[in-house]
Steps between C-alpha positions, in 0.01 A plus 500: 500500500626847415635696794281805430187285493599334827557843655162624374318198643674547835404868516140423406475223758633730771260774388198266517593373844546854630171614346322202656607612847429869450174450307369254758577742783338788312192288420458401864514870592244576227274224633526646850384841371185343354462257794539197277541188714772271364673194644867408514705412193386788277717546188449791263702566186412857410234712672125431458238773455246521782172694503285424805199719569330553836399177674678273250675191642791313343639186664794288376620167639855374545769459230335736252720575200443757226687625196443857381588643162728402214818514708373220722265306271676296234184496287571868428200688640551859617213511746540476875258292699191711566264458794208744480230469767197724510319600816435205738636245249674185627798336328631178657810318375607168653842354578771395254357707214709636212385770256668695218379840374159404643202735522218462754227764490259432784166670558346235728716191563778299334636189672812311389582173676827334598772376261364698204717605203384791285684579176615827352249774418196314632213721622222422744186716528195447721287770332383630161581854627226643275128432462380270220228757423619753243299789647671452837839528331400801290356700790700792640627420755503129409261285705685208660226377733419214263852369454522123552759388756560139611782342707781303337653187657815318388533185708818325621774368270378667180729598213388801295701558181629825348274778369176360644195702599282377787159664513244564774318216673748232393611212723803303382508161670795351685795377291351637176724628219407796277685528168679820392288775348173364635197708594327328792135600510347199678588254774774241445467169689787356699769291326430623148693683228315786330620737228378741234289813460260433658673225699369150424565152638813335357607209718424329828802483734471139615744213560506402132584856397781524756641164385500633142707799614747271682533281189555804278787632709649153542520469120653846466761415762583173322541682167719777643845524335651597833609223741338494844702669772737282697406443863700711740702341776436606855 
């Protein structure tokens, strides 16, 4: 490896480690300003954007990790994580959750369970934000009394791909997988793969499906041109 490339990688690694410490400390201070309750093990790469109105409540479990912006998200998005809570809204995030350039706009309630992974640039909304009646939208000032708002729930162990949009009233069942670019407008049962716009059923995550994945990677490993690593001696 060229010496200049090795030097560059070393500088970048040191920069990322330093930013992790400083950004995490700054984020904890930011959370304290907005009275966000968060457990131990918080890691923040970059600084999220927080907008909490009067009476809003945001709670985060342990070992929460987030990546903000292009400098910290290898998928190349510029956006920081955004948490916007309107008056008296409730956002609850469980333990061991990882998000990247994630947006949560909460008018009523959004709940994210434990062990959830949410990909880059995914957005979650629990409201339409505007009335479905055109004359409400065209009035001056705009009438928002008839805006539909419904809670969103993402259960434990879900994997949400990149660039997804999760709409109001949706419940995503435990261990479900949502493919990249999907628009989730209705409930997804547990242990299923859904994808598309609008998101549709693709595959049941059962024992046969998991065995197929194991077989696929076993074949790929067997066909690899690289020899397996030698066992290390203690």
